[in-house]
N, C-alpha and C positions, 0 to 999 in steps of 0.2 A: 843530294849533294854528291853521291857516288859518280854521277855523270860528268863531273868537272874534269876528271883526268883518270887515266889508268891507275895512277897511284892512289887517288881517292877511293876508287872502286875496290882495289886490292885491300886497302886498310879497312874499308867498311865490311867486306866479306869476312875478313879475318876476325874482326871484333864481333860480328854477328854470330859466327860459329862458336867462338869462345864463350859468348854469353848464353847460347842455347844448349851447349853440350850437356848431356848426351841425347837430348831430344825427347826424353820421356822421364817419368818419375815425379814430376811436379805438376800441380794443378794447371790446367789450360795449356800444357805443352803440346797437345794434339793440335790445338788452334794455332799456336805459334809456328809449329812446323808446317802446317798447311799454308799459312800465310807466306812463310819463307819460300815454300815450293812455288806458289803462284807468282812471287816477286822475282825469283832468280832463275828458275828452270827455263833454259833457252832464251833468257832475257838479259844476258850480260850487256852492259852498255859499251864495253870496249873489247876489241879482239886481241888485246895484249896477252902475252903468256902469263903475266902476273895475275891478271883477272881469272884466266882459266885455272891456274894452279890453286889460287885461293878458293875458287868455287869447288874444286875437288876436296880441299881440306874441310870446307864447310860441310859438304855432303857426308864426308867420313865422320865428322864429329857428331852429326845428328842422324846418322843412318838408322839407329835403333828406333827412331820415331816414324819411319816411313813404312808404308804398306808394301806388300810383296810386289804389286804392280809398279809402284814408284821405284823400288829398288831395281826392278828389271829394266825400267826406262832409263835409269842412270847407267846400268851396266852395258846395255846393248851397243851404244856407239863406241864404247871403250874396248869391247871384245874383238872387234875386227882388227884394229891395229895391234892388239896383243897377239892375235893369231899370225899376223904378218911378221911380227918380231920373232915369234917362235919359229916360223918357217925359215926365216933368214938365218937364224943361229943354229938350227938343227938340220936343215936340208941344203944349206949353202946357197939359197936363193938370193939373188941380188935385190929382190923386192923386200922391203922391211919398213919398220916404223921408227928406226933409230933417228932419222932426220926430222921426223914429224914432231917429236917432243924433246924438250930439254931434259937432261938427266933428272933435275928436280921434279919436273912435271911427271916423268915416267915413274919416279919413286912414289909420288902421291897417287897416281893411277892404280898402282898395285896395292897400296895401302887401302885405298877406297874399295877396290874390288874385294879385298879380303874382309872388309867390314860388312858386306851385304849378306847377312845371314839368311835372308828369305829367298835367295835365288834358288831356282829349281835344282834338284840334286844332280841332274845330268850336266847342268852348266857348271856347278861347283866341281864336279869330277873332272870335266874337261879342263877347267881353269887350273885346278891343282896339279894335274898332270903336266900342263905346259910350264907352270912355275918350277916344278921339280926338274924338268929338262933344262931350264934356263939357269938354275942356281949354280951349276959348276962352270958356266961359261966365264972365262977370264975377262972378256970385254964388258961384261955386265957386273963386274965386282963393285962399282960404285952404288948399285941399287940392290945388291945381293941381300942385305939385311931386310929390305922391304919385301923381297920375294919370300924369304923364309918366314917373316912375320905373317904374311898373307896365307901361306900354307898352314901355319899353326891355327889361324883363325878359321879358315875354311873347314879344317878337319877336326876342330876342337870337340871334345866329348861333352863339354858344358858350354852351351851357347851363352853369349853375353846378354842378349835381349830377346832373341827369338824363341819360339816354342820348341819343345824337345823333338817334335817331328821334323825339324829342320836339320838335325844332326845326321851327318853322313854315316853310312853303315860301317860296322867294325871291319869288314874285309877291306874296304877302300882305305880307311884310316890305317889299318895294319900294313897295307902295301906302301902307303906314303911314309909311314914310320920306318919301314925296312930300308927305303931309299935314303932317308936321312941318316940312319945308323951306318949305312955303307959308304956315305960320302966322306969327304976329307975334312969337312968343317966341324969344329967342336966348340965354337964360340958361345957366348951366353945366349944370343938370340936363337941359335940352333938348339941349344939345350932346352930353352923354354918352349920352342915349337914341339920338341919331342914330348915334353910334359903335357902339353895341350892335347896331343894326339893320343897319348897313352894313359892319361889321368884316370884313375878309378873313380867311378860314380856310384857303384852299388846297383846299377841298372844293367841287367844282363843283355838288354837290347842295344845298349850303347858301349859297354865296356869291351875292350879288346880281350882276347883270351889270355890265359895265364902265361903262356910262352912268350907272347908279344910283350907283355908288361915286364916279365923277368928280363928279357933282352934289353928293354929300355932302361931298367934299373941298373943292370950290369954296365951298360954303356955310360950312363950318367956317373956311376962310381968311377969308371976308368978315366973319364975326361975331367974329373974334378967337380962334378955337379954337386949342388948343396944337398945336405941331408933332407931338408924340407922338400926339395924337388923329388928326391927318391921316394919319400913318404907319400907324396901326392899320387905317384904312379903305383906304388905297392899297396897302399892302404886307403888312399883318398884323403879328403880333408879340404879345408878352406884356403883360398889364396891369401897371401899377405898383401899389405898395402902396395908395395912396389910391384908385385905381380899383377894386381888388379889394374894398376895404372898401365903396365906394359900390355896387357890384353886390350885395353881401350885404345892405347896408342899415345897417351899423354896423361898428365895429372887430371883427376876428376875434380869437380866443384867441391868446395869444403862441405863436409857433412854427408856426402853421397857415398854409399858403399854398394858395390856390386859383388855378387857371389863369386 
């Protein structure tokens, strides 16, 4: 039925992702995700922007159920336009990706890329660096929240679904943290990205050093961050329901709890 029109396909993709989120944690989820991959990947019925955008949302919602190879296959065609966009806004190049995607589609591209925890470390590092370069750009203000959200996910000390060996090294996360702390934005999304980058886990191979975390706590206190946010950085602890939903990107299915 999704082939009847772009609107039918968009609604079908949206409902499918909503029903399958987060793509793991329930019996037979691996089969469901595998069947979805075979049905949708490179097989959209319509070339409309609505179909493309809803497919990005679908992949973001179930990214945790994909293998590293599948996540890389999703990311590779998106990285080229992101690099062009970065080149245009940082080097003054006339070539760029602005015209290739609508603002809403661009927003979903960055949110999807931030959700791909199994990407190789060098890809994450490059992507995070580009996002941090783009965050201050005034022309990209409509998608800035998505850029910041993706930085927080890519550099998080606690992965949402991936194994611990997917976590970027503390020096890289510390560099990203320093750039956020030196930026002009202090909104709730930026505060939460700071928490994800600096959150204490008790694992010396993932935790930032004491000076980095102290700087993050001081910044959070200065900009009005919550006591709980400061505690997560200083002492560690569990995320609250609202914070878990923010990490995932939307409300989770009833009864599902993520660390």
